[in-house]
C-alpha positions as CSV (number, residue, x, y, z in Angstrom):
1,M,-308.2,-18.9,41.9
2,F,-305.2,-20.9,40.6
3,S,-307.4,-22.7,38.0
4,G,-308.9,-19.4,36.9
5,I,-305.5,-17.9,36.4
6,K,-304.3,-20.9,34.3
7,I,-307.4,-20.7,32.2
8,F,-306.9,-17.0,31.6
9,L,-303.2,-17.5,30.6
10,W,-304.2,-20.4,28.3
11,D,-306.8,-18.2,26.6
12,Q,-304.2,-15.4,26.2
13,D,-301.7,-17.8,24.6
14,N,-304.4,-19.1,22.2
15,K,-305.2,-15.5,21.1
16,K,-301.6,-14.7,20.5
17,T,-301.2,-18.0,18.5
18,S,-304.3,-17.2,16.5
19,K,-302.9,-13.7,15.7
20,Q,-299.5,-15.2,14.7
21,T,-301.2,-17.7,12.4
22,Q,-303.3,-15.1,10.7
23,E,-300.3,-12.9,10.1
24,I,-298.4,-15.8,8.6
25,K,-301.3,-16.6,6.3
26,E,-301.4,-13.1,5.0
27,V,-297.7,-13.0,4.0
28,T,-297.1,-16.5,2.9
29,K,-297.4,-17.4,-0.8
30,I,-298.4,-21.1,-1.2
31,E,-299.3,-22.7,-4.6
32,E,-300.1,-26.2,-5.7
33,V,-297.6,-27.7,-8.2
34,P,-299.0,-30.4,-10.5
35,A,-297.1,-33.6,-10.9
36,S,-294.4,-33.4,-13.5
37,T,-292.1,-35.7,-15.4
38,Q,-289.3,-33.7,-13.8
39,D,-290.2,-34.8,-10.3
40,E,-287.8,-37.2,-8.6
41,L,-289.6,-40.4,-7.6
42,I,-288.0,-41.7,-4.4
43,N,-287.4,-45.4,-3.8
44,Q,-289.9,-46.8,-6.2
45,P,-291.2,-50.3,-5.6
46,V,-289.6,-52.8,-7.9
47,Q,-293.0,-53.9,-9.3
48,K,-296.0,-51.8,-10.1
49,D,-298.2,-53.5,-7.6
50,H,-301.6,-51.9,-7.7
51,D,-302.2,-52.8,-4.0
52,N,-299.5,-50.3,-3.2
53,D,-300.9,-46.8,-3.0
54,Y,-297.4,-45.4,-3.9
55,W,-298.4,-45.4,-7.6
56,N,-301.5,-43.3,-6.9
57,Y,-299.9,-40.8,-4.6
58,I,-296.9,-39.9,-6.8
59,K,-299.5,-38.4,-9.2
60,L,-300.7,-35.9,-6.6
61,P,-299.6,-32.3,-6.5
62,L,-296.9,-30.8,-4.3
63,I,-297.1,-27.5,-2.5
64,N,-294.5,-24.7,-3.2
65,V,-294.0,-22.1,-0.5
66,D,-292.2,-18.8,-0.9
67,F,-290.1,-18.5,2.2
68,T,-289.0,-14.9,1.6
69,E,-291.4,-13.2,4.1
70,L,-291.3,-16.2,6.5
71,K,-287.5,-15.9,6.8
72,K,-287.8,-12.2,7.5
73,K,-290.2,-13.0,10.4
74,N,-288.1,-15.8,11.8
75,A,-284.7,-16.9,10.4
76,D,-285.2,-20.3,12.2
77,T,-287.8,-21.3,9.5
78,V,-286.8,-24.5,7.8
79,A,-290.0,-25.9,6.2
80,F,-293.7,-25.6,5.7
81,L,-295.9,-28.6,6.7
82,K,-299.4,-29.4,5.5
83,V,-301.3,-32.6,6.7
84,N,-304.5,-33.4,5.0
85,G,-307.5,-34.0,7.2
86,T,-306.1,-31.9,10.1
87,N,-305.6,-28.2,10.8
88,I,-301.8,-28.6,10.4
89,N,-300.8,-26.0,7.9
90,Y,-297.8,-24.2,9.5
91,P,-294.2,-23.1,8.9
92,V,-291.7,-25.3,10.7
93,V,-288.9,-23.9,12.8
94,Q,-285.7,-25.4,14.2
95,A,-283.6,-24.3,17.2
96,K,-280.4,-25.6,18.7
97,D,-282.4,-27.8,21.1
98,N,-285.8,-29.4,21.4
99,Q,-286.9,-27.1,24.3
100,Y,-287.0,-23.6,23.0
101,Y,-290.1,-23.8,20.8
102,L,-292.1,-25.7,23.4
103,T,-292.5,-22.4,25.2
104,H,-292.0,-19.8,22.4
105,S,-294.2,-18.8,19.5
106,Y,-293.2,-18.2,15.9
107,D,-292.1,-14.6,16.6
108,K,-290.0,-16.0,19.6
109,S,-292.2,-14.4,22.2
110,P,-292.9,-16.5,25.3
111,N,-296.0,-18.7,24.7
112,E,-297.0,-22.0,26.3
113,A,-298.6,-23.0,23.0
114,G,-295.2,-23.2,21.5
115,W,-294.8,-23.7,17.8
116,V,-294.2,-26.5,15.2
117,F,-290.5,-27.4,15.2
118,M,-288.1,-29.9,13.7
119,D,-285.7,-31.9,15.8
120,Y,-282.4,-30.1,16.3
121,R,-280.5,-33.2,15.1
122,N,-282.2,-33.2,11.7
123,Q,-281.2,-31.5,8.4
124,T,-283.5,-30.6,5.6
125,T,-280.9,-30.7,2.9
126,N,-279.1,-33.9,3.8
127,L,-282.0,-35.9,5.1
128,N,-281.5,-38.2,8.1
129,R,-283.3,-41.6,7.9
130,N,-285.9,-40.2,10.3
131,T,-286.9,-36.6,10.3
132,I,-289.0,-35.6,13.3
133,I,-291.4,-32.7,13.8
134,Y,-293.0,-31.9,17.1
135,A,-295.7,-29.6,18.4
136,H,-298.0,-29.4,21.4
137,G,-301.4,-31.1,21.1
138,R,-303.5,-28.1,22.0
139,W,-307.1,-28.5,23.1
140,D,-308.3,-25.8,20.7
141,T,-306.7,-28.0,17.8
142,T,-304.0,-25.5,17.0
143,M,-300.4,-26.7,16.5
144,F,-300.7,-30.5,16.5
145,G,-304.0,-30.6,18.4
146,S,-305.8,-31.9,15.4
147,L,-303.3,-34.8,14.8
148,K,-305.7,-36.9,16.9
149,N,-308.0,-36.8,13.9
150,V,-306.1,-39.8,12.5
151,F,-308.0,-42.0,14.9
152,Q,-311.4,-41.0,13.5
153,N,-313.2,-43.0,10.9
154,K,-313.7,-39.9,8.9
155,W,-310.0,-39.4,8.5
156,Y,-309.1,-43.0,7.8
157,Q,-311.9,-43.5,5.2
158,N,-310.6,-40.6,3.1
159,T,-307.4,-42.0,1.4
160,D,-306.5,-38.5,0.3
161,N,-305.4,-38.0,3.9
162,Y,-302.6,-40.5,3.6
163,V,-300.3,-37.9,2.0
164,I,-298.2,-35.2,3.7
165,Q,-296.9,-32.2,1.8
166,L,-293.6,-30.6,3.0
167,S,-292.0,-27.6,1.3
168,T,-288.5,-26.3,2.2
169,P,-286.4,-23.5,0.7
170,T,-284.7,-25.9,-1.6
171,Y,-287.3,-28.5,-2.5
172,N,-291.0,-29.5,-2.4
173,S,-291.8,-33.1,-1.2
174,L,-294.6,-35.6,-0.8
175,W,-294.7,-38.3,1.9
176,Q,-296.9,-41.4,2.1
177,V,-298.4,-42.3,5.6
178,F,-297.7,-45.8,6.6
179,S,-298.3,-45.9,10.4
180,V,-300.3,-44.0,13.1
181,Y,-300.5,-45.0,16.7
182,Q,-301.0,-43.9,20.3
183,I,-298.2,-45.0,22.7
184,P,-296.9,-44.3,26.3
185,T,-294.2,-41.7,26.2
186,E,-290.9,-43.2,25.0
187,T,-287.9,-42.2,22.9
188,Y,-287.5,-45.3,20.6
189,Y,-289.4,-43.8,17.7
190,L,-287.4,-40.6,18.0
191,T,-284.2,-42.2,16.8
192,T,-282.8,-40.2,13.9
193,D,-279.8,-42.2,12.8
194,F,-279.0,-45.9,12.9
195,G,-275.8,-47.9,13.2
196,S,-276.6,-50.4,10.5
197,T,-279.1,-51.3,7.8
198,E,-280.3,-54.2,10.0
199,S,-281.1,-51.9,12.9
200,Y,-283.0,-49.5,10.7
201,Q,-285.0,-52.4,9.2
202,T,-285.9,-53.5,12.7
203,F,-287.0,-50.0,13.6
204,L,-289.2,-49.7,10.4
205,T,-290.8,-53.1,11.1
206,T,-291.5,-52.2,14.7
207,I,-293.1,-48.8,14.0
208,Q,-295.2,-50.2,11.1
209,K,-296.5,-53.1,13.3
210,R,-297.6,-50.5,15.9
211,S,-300.1,-48.8,13.5
212,A,-303.7,-48.6,14.4
213,Y,-304.5,-49.1,10.7
214,Q,-303.1,-51.2,7.9
215,F,-302.0,-48.8,5.1
216,R,-301.3,-50.0,1.6
217,A,-297.6,-49.1,1.8
218,T,-294.3,-50.9,1.8
219,I,-291.2,-49.7,3.5
220,N,-287.5,-50.7,3.4
221,P,-284.1,-49.4,4.6
222,D,-283.8,-47.3,1.4
223,D,-286.7,-45.1,2.6
224,H,-286.4,-41.8,4.4
225,I,-289.2,-41.3,6.8
226,L,-291.0,-38.3,8.5
227,T,-292.3,-38.6,12.0
228,L,-294.9,-36.3,13.6
229,S,-295.1,-36.4,17.4
230,T,-297.4,-34.8,19.9
231,C,-299.0,-35.4,23.3
232,W,-302.2,-37.3,23.7
233,N,-302.2,-36.6,27.4
234,D,-299.6,-36.3,30.1
235,K,-298.4,-39.9,29.7
236,E,-299.1,-40.8,26.1
237,K,-298.1,-39.6,22.6
238,V,-299.8,-39.6,19.2
239,V,-297.3,-40.6,16.4
240,L,-297.6,-40.5,12.6
241,H,-295.0,-41.9,10.3
242,A,-294.7,-41.3,6.5
243,K,-292.1,-42.1,3.9
244,L,-290.7,-39.8,1.2
245,I,-292.1,-40.7,-2.2
246,K,-291.6,-37.6,-4.4
247,R,-289.3,-34.6,-4.5
248,Q,-289.0,-31.5,-6.7
249,M,-286.0,-29.3,-6.5
250,K,-286.5,-25.6,-6.6
């Protein structure tokens, strides 16, 4: 009986999440913005090394999201995230802690599916060295449930998947993936600020070495990174790291 109730409640949460997602899709204006000479290229490599995919990815389009209607629905909205090769295509919210949106949907109604949210310590205007976005890894692949796709050959073999598009009310940005891995639950990769350049370099080296794949990307302490984190199971996490390579102010 207990299991039956849990399944029923899980199904109800899924239906509510699906309805929320559809309503968001209907009111959100998203357009692709071609690469422009006005784009700000972030921390370019010193040499044009063709083994570094940076030079290919900066030519890719950005996404521009109109946040007018999203802000009306939820004033906590701070960004819109799109991850190629997954179902991740959601507005991102931010609360005063990292607990609220674990159990509340986009409209702030109670929902165990939660929503996609940014770490409360981060800022979108004045970027921390590490910006972190979380969501539940739902079995039906909603929220960050499809982030597990990064461990499939189909995802890895398509290099178009190595780019993340993030739009905020003030800028549109492009991020290059440099590490993906599965790891027992910990807090090390969730560090947002660092006491010194040396400690940040150690952090970058550590998380890059953890990667299940070798990406053609270089990183250094001048980079700002984006971290996506979700549950693989009760004891492990799926983590993706990408570095900021292009930004276009609105």
